[in-house]
C-alpha positions as CSV (number, residue, x, y, z in Angstrom):
1,X,22.4,-18.5,40.8
2,X,23.6,-18.3,44.3
3,X,21.6,-17.2,47.3
4,X,21.8,-15.8,50.9
5,X,20.5,-18.4,53.4
6,X,19.9,-18.7,57.1
7,X,21.5,-21.3,59.4
8,X,18.6,-22.1,61.6
9,X,20.6,-23.6,64.5
10,X,22.5,-20.3,65.0
11,X,20.3,-17.7,63.2
12,X,23.3,-16.6,61.1
13,X,23.6,-16.1,57.4
14,X,25.7,-18.0,54.8
15,X,26.5,-17.9,51.1
16,X,25.3,-20.7,48.9
17,X,26.7,-20.8,45.4
18,X,28.2,-23.0,42.7
19,X,31.8,-22.9,41.4
20,X,33.7,-25.3,39.1
21,X,30.9,-27.9,39.4
22,X,30.7,-27.8,43.2
23,X,28.0,-26.5,45.5
24,X,29.8,-24.3,48.1
25,X,28.5,-22.9,51.4
26,X,30.5,-20.2,53.2
27,X,29.2,-19.5,56.7
28,X,29.4,-16.1,58.5
29,X,28.7,-14.8,62.0
30,X,26.3,-12.2,60.7
31,X,22.8,-12.3,62.2
32,X,19.8,-12.5,59.9
33,X,19.0,-8.8,59.5
34,X,18.0,-6.8,56.4
35,X,21.2,-4.8,56.5
36,X,23.4,-7.9,56.7
37,X,21.5,-9.6,53.9
38,X,22.2,-6.5,51.7
39,X,25.9,-6.6,52.6
40,X,26.1,-10.3,51.7
41,X,24.1,-9.8,48.5
42,X,26.7,-7.3,47.3
43,X,29.5,-9.8,48.1
44,X,27.6,-12.6,46.3
45,X,27.0,-10.4,43.2
46,X,30.8,-9.6,43.1
47,X,31.7,-13.3,43.4
48,X,29.2,-14.4,40.7
49,X,30.4,-11.6,38.4
50,X,34.1,-12.8,38.8
51,X,33.0,-16.4,38.2
52,X,31.2,-15.4,35.0
53,X,34.4,-13.6,33.8
54,X,36.7,-16.4,34.8
55,X,38.5,-14.2,37.3
56,X,37.3,-15.6,40.6
57,X,40.0,-16.6,43.1
58,X,38.5,-18.8,45.9
59,X,41.6,-18.8,48.2
60,X,42.1,-15.1,47.9
61,X,38.4,-14.4,48.6
62,X,37.9,-16.8,51.6
63,X,41.5,-17.3,52.8
64,X,41.5,-21.1,52.4
65,X,42.0,-23.6,49.6
66,X,39.1,-24.7,47.5
67,X,37.6,-27.9,48.9
68,X,38.7,-31.0,47.0
69,X,36.2,-32.7,44.7
70,X,34.6,-35.7,46.3
71,X,35.4,-39.1,44.8
72,X,32.8,-41.5,43.5
73,X,31.7,-44.3,45.8
74,X,33.2,-47.7,45.0
75,X,31.6,-49.3,41.9
76,X,31.3,-52.9,40.6
77,X,34.1,-53.7,38.2
78,X,33.3,-53.2,34.6
79,X,34.5,-55.0,31.5
80,X,35.8,-51.8,30.1
81,X,36.2,-48.3,31.4
82,X,37.8,-46.5,34.3
83,X,38.8,-48.4,37.4
84,X,36.5,-48.5,40.4
85,X,36.8,-45.6,42.7
86,X,38.4,-43.3,40.1
87,X,38.0,-39.6,40.3
88,X,35.4,-37.8,38.3
89,X,36.4,-36.1,35.1
90,X,37.8,-32.6,36.0
91,X,34.9,-30.2,35.9
92,X,34.8,-27.4,33.4
93,X,35.9,-24.0,34.8
94,X,33.7,-21.9,32.5
95,X,30.6,-20.2,33.8
96,X,27.0,-21.1,32.9
97,X,25.7,-19.4,29.7
98,X,23.0,-17.6,31.7
99,X,25.6,-16.0,34.0
100,X,28.0,-15.0,31.3
101,X,25.2,-13.7,29.1
102,X,24.0,-11.4,31.9
103,X,27.5,-10.0,32.3
104,X,27.9,-9.5,28.5
105,X,24.5,-7.8,28.3
106,X,25.4,-5.4,31.3
107,X,28.6,-4.4,29.6
108,X,27.2,-4.0,26.1
109,X,23.9,-2.3,26.8
110,X,25.5,1.1,27.5
111,X,26.6,1.3,23.9
112,X,23.2,0.5,22.4
113,X,20.2,2.6,21.5
114,X,17.1,1.9,23.6
115,X,15.2,0.0,20.8
116,X,18.2,-2.2,20.1
117,X,18.5,-2.9,23.9
118,X,14.9,-4.1,23.9
119,X,15.3,-6.4,21.0
120,X,18.6,-7.9,22.4
121,X,17.0,-8.4,25.8
122,X,14.0,-10.1,24.1
123,X,16.2,-12.5,22.2
124,X,18.0,-13.5,25.4
125,X,14.9,-14.0,27.5
126,X,12.7,-15.6,24.9
127,X,15.2,-17.8,23.0
128,X,18.8,-18.0,24.1
129,X,18.6,-18.4,27.9
130,X,15.8,-21.0,27.8
131,X,17.9,-23.1,25.4
132,X,21.4,-22.6,26.7
133,X,21.0,-21.1,30.2
134,X,22.2,-24.1,32.2
135,X,25.0,-25.1,29.9
136,X,28.5,-24.0,30.6
137,X,29.7,-21.7,27.8
138,X,32.8,-23.8,27.3
139,X,30.8,-26.9,26.8
140,X,28.4,-25.6,24.1
141,X,29.3,-27.3,20.9
142,X,28.8,-26.4,17.2
143,X,26.2,-29.1,17.1
144,X,24.3,-27.4,19.9
145,X,24.3,-24.1,18.0
146,X,23.1,-25.7,14.8
147,X,20.4,-27.6,16.7
148,X,19.2,-24.3,18.3
149,X,19.0,-22.7,14.9
150,X,17.1,-25.6,13.5
151,X,14.6,-25.3,16.4
152,X,14.1,-21.6,15.6
153,X,13.1,-22.5,12.0
154,X,10.0,-24.3,13.5
155,X,8.8,-21.4,15.7
156,X,5.6,-19.7,14.5
157,X,5.9,-16.1,13.5
158,X,4.0,-13.7,15.6
159,X,1.6,-12.2,13.1
160,X,1.3,-14.9,10.4
161,X,0.8,-18.6,9.9
162,X,4.4,-18.9,8.7
163,X,7.5,-19.7,10.8
164,X,10.3,-17.2,11.7
165,X,11.9,-15.7,8.7
166,X,15.6,-16.2,8.0
167,X,16.1,-12.5,8.8
168,X,14.6,-12.9,12.2
169,X,16.6,-16.1,12.9
170,X,19.8,-14.4,12.0
171,X,19.0,-11.5,14.3
172,X,18.5,-14.0,17.2
173,X,21.7,-15.8,16.4
174,X,23.7,-12.6,16.4
175,X,23.8,-12.1,20.2
176,X,24.5,-15.8,20.6
177,X,27.6,-15.4,18.3
178,X,28.7,-12.4,20.2
179,X,28.3,-14.1,23.6
180,X,30.2,-17.3,22.6
181,X,32.9,-15.4,20.9
182,X,33.5,-13.1,23.8
183,X,33.5,-16.0,26.2
184,X,36.0,-17.9,24.1
185,X,38.2,-14.8,23.9
186,X,38.2,-14.2,27.6
187,X,38.3,-17.8,28.8
188,X,40.6,-19.1,26.1
189,X,38.7,-21.8,24.4
190,X,37.4,-22.4,20.8
191,X,34.1,-20.8,20.1
192,X,31.3,-23.1,19.0
193,X,30.2,-20.5,16.5
194,X,33.2,-21.0,14.2
195,X,32.4,-21.4,10.5
196,X,28.7,-20.9,11.0
197,X,27.4,-18.5,8.3
198,X,24.1,-16.6,8.5
199,X,21.1,-18.0,6.7
200,X,20.5,-16.5,3.2
201,X,17.9,-13.9,3.2
202,X,15.6,-13.1,0.3
203,X,16.0,-9.5,-0.7
204,X,12.8,-7.7,0.0
205,X,11.7,-6.0,-3.2
206,X,10.6,-2.4,-3.0
207,X,7.0,-1.7,-4.0
208,X,6.8,2.1,-4.6
209,X,3.6,3.8,-5.6
210,X,3.2,5.3,-9.1
211,X,2.4,8.9,-9.5
212,X,-1.1,7.9,-10.4
213,X,-1.3,6.0,-7.1
214,X,0.0,9.0,-5.1
215,X,-2.5,11.3,-6.8
216,X,-5.4,9.0,-5.9
217,X,-4.2,8.6,-2.3
218,X,-3.7,12.3,-1.6
219,X,-7.1,13.1,-3.0
220,X,-8.9,10.3,-1.2
221,X,-7.3,10.2,2.2
222,X,-9.3,11.9,5.0
223,X,-8.4,15.6,5.3
224,X,-6.8,15.4,8.7
225,X,-4.1,13.0,7.3
226,X,-3.5,14.7,3.9
227,X,-0.6,16.8,5.1
228,X,0.9,13.8,6.9
229,X,0.8,11.7,3.7
230,X,2.2,14.6,1.6
231,X,5.2,14.9,3.9
232,X,5.8,11.1,3.9
233,X,5.5,10.7,0.1
234,X,7.8,13.7,-0.8
235,X,10.5,13.7,1.9
236,X,11.4,10.0,2.3
237,X,11.3,10.2,6.1
238,X,11.1,7.0,8.0
239,X,8.0,6.3,10.0
240,X,9.6,7.0,13.4
241,X,11.1,10.2,12.1
242,X,7.8,11.6,10.9
243,X,6.0,10.6,14.1
244,X,8.8,12.1,16.2
245,X,8.9,15.3,14.2
246,X,8.5,18.4,16.4
247,X,7.7,22.0,15.4
248,X,11.1,23.2,16.7
249,X,12.7,21.2,13.9
250,X,10.7,22.9,11.1
251,X,12.6,25.8,9.6
252,X,10.1,27.6,7.4
253,X,12.6,30.4,6.6
254,X,15.2,28.1,5.0
255,X,12.6,25.5,4.0
256,X,14.3,22.7,5.9
257,X,13.1,19.8,8.0
258,X,15.7,19.0,10.7
259,X,15.6,15.3,11.4
260,X,16.9,15.0,15.0
261,X,14.6,12.6,16.9
262,X,12.5,9.5,16.3
263,X,9.6,7.6,17.9
264,X,10.5,3.9,18.4
265,X,8.2,1.5,20.2
266,X,5.9,4.4,21.2
267,X,8.7,6.3,22.9
268,X,11.1,9.1,22.0
269,X,14.5,7.6,20.9
270,X,17.6,8.4,19.0
271,X,17.7,8.1,15.2
272,X,18.4,4.8,13.5
273,X,22.0,5.6,12.6
274,X,24.3,8.6,13.0
275,X,23.9,9.3,9.3
276,X,20.2,9.6,9.8
277,X,20.6,13.1,11.3
278,X,20.1,15.4,8.3
279,X,18.4,18.4,6.9
280,X,15.7,17.7,4.3
281,X,14.9,20.3,1.7
282,X,11.2,21.1,1.4
283,X,9.7,21.1,-2.0
284,X,6.7,23.5,-2.6
285,X,4.1,20.8,-1.8
286,X,5.8,19.8,1.5
287,X,6.2,23.5,2.4
288,X,2.5,24.2,1.8
289,X,1.5,21.1,3.6
290,X,3.5,22.0,6.7
291,X,2.2,25.6,6.7
292,X,-1.4,24.2,6.5
293,X,-0.6,21.8,9.4
294,X,0.8,24.6,11.5
295,X,-2.5,26.5,11.2
296,X,-4.4,23.5,12.6
297,X,-1.7,22.3,15.1
298,X,-2.7,21.0,18.5
299,X,-2.2,24.1,20.8
300,X,-0.4,22.1,23.5
301,X,1.5,19.6,21.5
302,X,5.1,19.9,20.3
303,X,4.6,17.3,17.6
304,X,3.9,18.2,14.0
305,X,1.5,15.3,13.5
306,X,-0.3,14.4,16.7
307,X,-3.5,12.8,18.0
308,X,-6.3,14.8,19.5
309,X,-4.7,14.2,22.9
310,X,-1.5,15.9,21.6
311,X,0.5,12.7,21.8
312,X,2.4,11.5,18.7
313,X,0.7,9.2,16.2
314,X,0.6,5.6,17.3
315,X,1.9,3.6,14.4
316,X,-0.1,0.4,14.9
317,X,-3.3,2.4,15.2
318,X,-2.4,4.3,12.0
319,X,-1.8,1.1,10.1
320,X,-5.1,-0.5,11.3
321,X,-7.4,2.5,11.0
322,X,-6.0,4.6,8.2
323,X,-3.5,2.9,6.1
324,X,-5.0,-0.6,5.4
325,X,-8.6,0.7,5.0
326,X,-7.3,3.3,2.5
327,X,-5.5,0.8,0.3
328,X,-8.5,-1.5,0.3
329,X,-10.8,1.4,-0.6
330,X,-8.6,2.3,-3.6
331,X,-8.1,-1.3,-4.7
332,X,-4.4,-1.0,-4.2
333,X,-2.2,-4.0,-3.3
334,X,-1.4,-4.0,0.4
335,X,2.1,-3.0,1.3
336,X,4.0,-1.6,4.2
337,X,3.6,2.1,4.9
338,X,7.4,2.3,4.6
339,X,6.9,2.1,0.8
340,X,6.1,5.8,1.0
341,X,9.8,6.3,1.7
342,X,10.7,4.1,-1.3
343,X,8.2,6.1,-3.4
344,X,10.1,9.4,-2.6
345,X,13.4,7.8,-3.6
346,X,12.0,6.5,-6.9
347,X,10.3,9.8,-7.7
348,X,13.6,11.7,-7.1
349,X,15.4,9.2,-9.4
350,X,12.7,9.4,-12.1
351,X,13.0,13.2,-12.0
352,X,16.8,12.9,-12.6
353,X,18.1,14.2,-9.3
354,X,21.7,13.4,-8.5
355,X,22.1,10.2,-6.4
356,X,24.4,11.9,-3.9
357,X,21.7,14.5,-3.2
358,X,19.0,11.8,-2.9
359,X,21.2,9.8,-0.5
360,X,21.6,12.8,1.8
361,X,17.8,13.4,1.8
362,X,17.2,9.8,2.8
363,X,19.9,9.8,5.5
364,X,22.3,7.3,3.7
365,X,26.0,7.8,4.2
366,X,26.7,6.7,0.6
367,X,24.9,6.0,-2.7
368,X,25.6,2.3,-2.4
369,X,22.2,1.3,-1.0
370,X,20.5,3.7,-3.4
371,X,21.9,1.9,-6.5
372,X,21.5,-1.5,-5.0
373,X,17.8,-1.1,-4.1
374,X,16.6,1.4,-6.7
375,X,18.9,0.7,-9.7
376,X,16.1,0.0,-12.1
377,X,14.5,3.4,-11.4
378,X,17.5,5.5,-12.5
379,X,16.8,7.0,-16.0
380,X,19.6,9.6,-15.9
381,X,21.9,11.5,-13.6
382,X,21.4,15.1,-14.8
383,X,20.0,17.0,-11.8
384,X,21.6,17.7,-8.4
385,X,19.6,20.2,-6.4
386,X,16.0,19.0,-6.0
387,X,14.6,21.3,-8.7
388,X,13.7,18.5,-11.1
389,X,11.5,16.9,-8.5
390,X,9.9,20.3,-7.9
391,X,9.1,20.7,-11.6
392,X,7.8,17.2,-11.8
393,X,5.3,17.7,-9.0
394,X,4.1,21.0,-10.2
395,X,3.3,19.6,-13.6
396,X,1.7,16.3,-12.6
397,X,0.4,16.4,-9.0
398,X,-2.7,18.2,-7.9
399,X,-4.8,17.9,-4.8
400,X,-8.0,18.4,-6.7
401,X,-10.4,15.4,-6.5
402,X,-9.6,12.7,-9.1
403,X,-12.2,12.6,-11.9
404,X,-12.2,10.3,-14.8
405,X,-9.1,8.6,-16.2
406,X,-5.8,9.9,-14.9
407,X,-3.8,7.9,-17.4
408,X,-2.8,11.1,-19.3
409,X,-0.7,12.1,-16.2
410,X,1.4,8.9,-16.5
411,X,1.7,9.4,-20.3
412,X,2.9,13.0,-19.7
413,X,5.5,11.7,-17.2
414,X,6.8,9.1,-19.6
415,X,7.0,11.7,-22.3
416,X,9.0,14.0,-20.0
417,X,11.3,11.2,-19.0
418,X,11.9,10.3,-22.7
419,X,12.8,13.9,-23.5
420,X,15.2,14.1,-20.6
421,X,16.9,10.9,-21.7
422,X,17.3,12.0,-25.3
423,X,18.8,15.3,-24.3
């Protein structure tokens, strides 16, 4: 990076920066004042931006030719190699990775959601710039890219004793691919990312809860979270969507939940995708849960589910203090709270709801993911309006405390599914 420096002998300022492998100093008659430093800083930023984009014209900027590259001092003759006193190899004219990456980020971040902006910035600062920062983008080779990826495979994961997963490695490699490809396109060289395929990722298996599990959870969870769990289990809303749900998006008259905002990284944010904006139909249990929640709502909070302070639920706090202890208490295998969304999807499918209707409730733009992820949970395709789920819940879910063996509930469900299949 260039800098604004002071010429001590005259007290004036000059620009100090690098271009095409040379260190250049351009002197001015401006005295060393705060205002003059700001003026020169803007000039320097423009120059470095043009250098990063490969559009800098030295002669046009400073009105004089670019200084010639110095020659090497005389050397002892060698048995093989270039003659003594030969010129250095022509320097590369591509910018440093650090400089070009910053230009790429500044241009791209206006198109990203806040959370994606944060993850991309993190990948740049933590992994990409430390490894490639001082390399010229045109000099980065395929071997460099593969060596970088191999180094990522040895990095410890943040919350486990394992190393980074293939999914995480691929997400770090994605901005690298975009930066190198964009540089190659603008500066007309061959990208080092050619023919490098993403690492294979193990498909994460869904672990939905059974109706028996749901019954036990709803009758065991502490009372102030029962409405919250009911909404999550029977609407399929994502974590951030539930935590960001506000009362103005609850339409009791039409029995709709309007999904319009989300909480991501403890701040309000846009939804995950454009297709995530949707209206979810309330079944009777969700409707009653939200009515009950409205009666005990925080008087000064706009959030449906909030802390005593009125702020939205902190997800990490919820996982540590409510979710994990509850599963341990019930003797259930630990799994992500996101499995409540998978549970809603599998219950809808088990009830025979139409896949198109389910996809709309979940915020999917098509049924492709539905069949890919939940294919083994599709017994039939007979319903299409949510009524089958309504009947299933009325018959088999009760918030009365669990007593004795609840196996008959599962047997009754299996019998219902068998009848639906034969008909």
